[in-house]
N, C-alpha and C positions, 0 to 999 in steps of 0.2 A: 308416580311419586313414591309409591310403596316399593317398587323395584329399586329405586335409588337408595332409599333408606336401608333396604336389605343389603344392598351392595356395600354401603358404608359400614354397616355393622360387621359384615364379613371381613372387610379390610381391617377394621379396628381389632377384631379377634385375632387375625393373623399377625398383626403388629405386636399384640400383647404376647402371643405365643413365641414370636421371634425374639422379643426382648427377654422373655423368660429363659429361652434357650441360651442366649448370649450370657445372661447372668449366671446360669449354671456352669457354662464353659469357663467363664472368668473365675468362678469360685473353685472349680476343679483345678484349673491352672495354678491358682494361688496356693492351693493346699498341696498339690502334687509336686510342684517345682522343687521345693527343698529336698523331698525324698529322691527325686530324680538326680539332683546334684550329688547327694550323699551316695547314691548307688554308683554313679560314675567314679567318684573319688575312691570308694571302696574297691571298685574294679581295678583301678590303676594300682592301688596298694597291693592287691592280691597278685597282679601281674608282676609287680616288682619283687614279690617274695619268691617267684619262680627261680630267680637267680639265687645261688647259695648265699645264705646269711653271712658266711665267713668272708665273702668278698667285700661286703659292705661294712663289716665290723670295725675295721680301722677308722673309717670315716665317722661312724656312729660314735665311737669312743672319743674322737676328737671333739665332737659337737656336744655330746651329752655327759661326758665323764667330768663330774664335779670335783674329783679327788686330785686333779692335776695340780702341781705346785707352780705357782707363778714366779717368774724370774725376770730380772732386768739386767741385761748384759751378763757380766760374769757373776753378779751377785745372786744369791739364792737363799731361800728359806728351806732348810732341809728338815723334812718331817720325821726323819729317822734318828736324829740326835739333837741335843740341845745346842743352842747357838754358842754358848760359852765353853764348849768342850775343847780341851787342849789338842793341838796337832799331835798325831802319832808318828813321831820321827825316830827312825832307828838306823844305826850304822849298818852298812852292807859289806860283806866280805867279797872283794874283787881281786883275788890273788892272781888271776890270769891277766890282769891289766896293771901296767906300771904308770906311775905319775911322775911328772917332773918335779912336783912340789911334794916333799916328804910329809909336810904338815897338812896336806889336803886329803881329807877323808871323804868317802862317798856315803851319802845318806839317802834313804828313801822316806818320803812322806806318805805313809799308808793312809788311803782314804777311808772314810766311813761311808756306809751304804747311802747312796743318794748325793754324795759330794760331787762337785765339778772336779774331774780328775785330770783332764788334759785336752789337747786340741789336735785334730787330725786334718792333714792336707794331702790332696792328690791333685795337683794343679792341672795336669794334662787332661783330667776328666772333668775339670770345673768344680771339683769338691774342695772348697777352701774354708778354713777356719770353722770346721765342724766341731762343736763342743762334745766332749766325751765325759760321761758321768759314770759313777761307780754303780753297777747293777743293771739288770735287764728287765725289771718290772715295767708294766705298761706306762705307769706315770713317769718313770725315768726316761723311757724311750720317746715320750712326747716332747722332752726338752732337748734331746740330742741323741747321739749314738751312746751305746751302753757297753762298758767293759764287763765281760762275763766273769763273775767272781769265782768261777771254778777253774780259771786259767791263772797263769803266773802274773804277778804284779809287774807293771810296766817298768822296764829296766833290768829285771832279773832274767836269767837265762831260761829259755823255754818258749812255749807257745802262748802269745798274748792274743786273746780272742775278743773281738768287738762286733756287736750286732747293731742293726739299725732298721727302721721301717723303710720299705721300698717306696712309700708314697710321701716321705718327708726327707729326712737327712741323708738317706742312702738311695735316693731316687736316681742319681747318676752313677751308681756303682756298676751297672752293666756297661758303662762307657770306659771303664778301666781296662787297660790292655797290658799284655806282657811287656816288661821293660819300663813301665811307668815308675816314677819315684814317689814314695810315700813317706811322709814325716809324721811322727807322733811325739808330741812335746808335752811335758809336765813341768811342775815347778822345780823338779830336781834333776831332770835329764831330758835329752832330746835324742830320739832314735830315728835313723834313716833306713828305709827298706827299699828293695826293688821287687816289683811284681814278677813272680815266676810262673804263675799258673792261675787259671780260672776254672772252677768246677761247678757242676750241678749235682746236688745230692738230696736225698730224702731227709726230712726232718728227724727221722729216727736213726739216721746214720751219724754216729758220733766220731767217725774217723778223723775229721778235720778239726774238731775242738778238743781232742784228747791232748794230754801233755806230750811234748817232744823232748826226749832225753838228750841233753847236751847240745841241742840245736835251737838257735834263735829264729823264731818265726812269728809273723803277724798274720792272723786269719780274720778277714772281714767277711761278714755274711748278712744276707737279707732274704726275704721271701722272693720266690721266683715264679712268675706266671707267663713265661714266654713274652715278656715285654709289657704285659698288662698289669694294672695296679691291683692291689688287694692281697689278702693273705692266701697261702696255699700250703700244701704238704711238701713242697720242694724248696730248696734253698740254693741261692747263688753264692758261691764262695770265692774270695780272692785271696790267694796265698802269696805271702811276701817273705823274702829272706832279708835278714839284717845285714847292712853294709857298714853302718857306723853307729857307735854309741858315744854320746857326749854327756858327761856329767856336769851338773851345775853345783856351785857352792851353796850350801844351805846353812843358814844361821841357826845354831843350836844353843839354847840357853844352858848355861852352866850352873 
């Protein structure tokens, strides 16, 4: 009888020890699991940082940049000037061109920074109705392509330069080929170009965005990563020669 009692006590003791061990393990698991999850998440984040931040910057800007201007279709709220500002319309001297209507004068509507300036089309590359804004700041390029305000105004003789992000509006720019037709239209003129050359150049190379004396050219460019997305120190440029300039009638208040 005494042996049986001793055996029962031994079993009870082992059961209590086993239960105590399980309780400790459950407690440790409950306490350590959040730290383990945090460690894994931090590890993934650190691995992501191995890739250059510049590659991810355009996407981070799109998600986290709260300064972007909201637009709806062609309407916009331009943060760079008041809504009630008058249009800046000026007559342009086009002595090299003759009109059938002697009373028809050519005018340019000069944009203010951030204004919707025109529309770009390269149908062979699938680039249709791309909005072009005045300026190349990041908030402007989030809404469309941007006219570089160091180049000539659209319609004037010289080098018109337009930039765009390769992950948004100029995503299909690498598909543009020599001989493709490009149209650039504003409220006061429509320009038709033909693509003559595509080039790869460093961001510090200003050769293709400099003024061209007496020659009408359109230069389109974006970041170039050999077909990958993201920002880089190289640029893809598409050079176009003007084939036709069509002026529109502009109503001028007298």
